[in-house]
C-alpha positions in Angstrom: 102.2 103.4 83.5 106.1 103.4 82.8 108.1 106.6 82.0 111.6 106.9 80.2 113.9 109.9 81.1 117.2 110.4 79.3 117.8 113.9 79.9 115.9 116.9 79.1 113.7 116.9 76.2 114.5 120.5 74.8 118.2 120.2 74.5 117.7 116.9 72.5 116.1 118.9 69.5 118.3 122.1 69.4 118.2 122.1 65.6 114.6 121.4 65.7 111.5 123.8 66.0 111.4 123.3 69.7 108.5 121.2 70.0 108.8 117.3 70.8 106.8 116.3 67.8 108.6 118.2 65.5 111.5 116.4 64.5 114.4 117.4 62.6 114.1 116.3 59.1 117.3 117.8 57.5 119.7 114.7 57.7 122.7 117.2 58.0 121.4 118.4 61.4 121.8 116.2 64.7 118.5 115.5 66.2 119.2 114.3 69.8 115.9 113.5 70.8 115.1 110.9 68.1 118.5 109.3 68.9 117.8 109.1 72.7 114.9 107.0 72.1 117.1 104.4 70.3 119.7 104.4 73.2 119.9 100.9 75.0 118.1 102.3 78.1 115.0 103.0 76.0 114.8 99.4 74.9 115.4 98.3 78.7 112.0 100.0 79.4 110.4 97.3 77.5 112.2 94.5 79.5 111.1 96.4 82.7 107.4 96.4 81.4 107.6 92.6 80.3 109.3 91.6 83.7 106.4 93.5 85.8 103.6 92.4 83.4 104.5 88.8 84.1 104.0 89.1 88.1 101.4 90.6 90.4 103.7 93.4 91.4 100.9 95.3 93.1 100.9 92.7 96.0 104.7 93.1 96.7 105.4 94.8 100.2 108.9 96.0 101.2 110.8 93.2 103.3 114.3 94.5 103.2 115.0 93.2 106.9 115.1 89.6 105.1 118.3 90.6 103.5 121.1 89.4 105.8 124.2 90.8 104.3 123.2 94.5 103.5 126.2 96.6 102.6 126.7 99.9 104.6 127.3 101.8 101.4 123.8 102.9 100.4 124.8 103.0 96.7 125.2 99.2 97.1 122.0 98.6 99.1 119.9 95.6 97.9 116.1 95.8 98.1 113.5 93.1 98.5 109.8 93.0 98.5 107.5 89.9 98.8 103.7 89.4 99.1 102.1 89.1 102.4 101.3 85.4 101.5 104.9 84.9 100.6 104.2 83.2 97.4 106.2 85.9 95.3 109.4 88.0 96.0 111.5 90.3 94.1 115.0 91.5 95.1 117.3 93.9 93.4 120.9 93.7 93.5 122.6 96.8 92.1 126.2 95.7 92.1 126.6 91.8 91.6 127.2 91.0 95.0 125.8 87.8 96.5 122.7 88.2 98.5 121.8 86.4 101.7 118.1 86.0 102.2 116.3 84.7 105.3 114.0 82.2 103.5 112.6 80.9 106.7 110.2 83.9 106.4 108.4 82.1 103.5 105.7 79.4 104.3 106.8 77.2 101.4 109.8 76.2 99.3 110.7 78.5 96.5 111.8 78.2 92.9 114.0 81.1 91.6 115.4 82.7 88.6 117.5 85.8 87.8 116.2 88.6 85.5 118.9 90.6 83.7 117.4 94.1 83.3 120.2 95.1 80.8 119.7 92.4 78.2 116.1 91.2 79.3 116.9 87.5 79.7 116.2 85.0 82.4 118.8 82.5 84.3 117.0 79.7 86.2 118.1 78.6 89.6 118.1 74.8 89.3 118.0 74.0 93.0 114.6 74.2 94.9 115.0 76.8 97.8 113.9 75.2 100.9 112.3 77.8 103.5 114.7 77.1 106.2 117.4 79.4 107.5 119.5 81.8 105.3 120.3 81.2 101.7 123.1 82.8 99.8 122.6 83.3 96.0 125.1 84.9 93.7 124.0 86.5 90.3 125.1 84.6 87.3 127.4 87.4 85.7 128.5 90.9 86.2 126.1 93.8 86.3 122.9 94.5 88.2 120.3 91.7 88.5 116.8 91.0 89.7 116.0 88.0 91.8 112.5 86.6 91.3 111.1 84.0 93.5 107.8 82.0 93.4 106.3 79.5 95.6 106.9 75.9 94.4 103.6 74.4 93.3 103.3 71.0 94.8 
């Protein structure tokens, strides 16, 4: 399953009865809990669900060693996972930096697209990614991005 946390639940309903399901019904009282489920991050949980529901994520295994330009700062670290068969890979870039991936670890050429976890949209990478050497890829805009690779079906 998926979870969503936007702070403690009890402080979000200080004017309510103290139970999650008993909402504040007085429009003059601020109901923090019902406001929190309308935050952008609550909707982004749907984007996360939709992204993961479209891939066989359970087959992914960590493969961080394929990232060739890993920053020293742990807050900027990029992560990558791929399947044992090399037909699917996902990388997360937290800081809008380009990623350099050793694509020779994949058995076949790849097609890729960027996923925007904030807005929920995709941007196609037009070029086929040959499975030779290291490939440098830059996100299409500012923010954090997810890179999705799939094997090119011949």
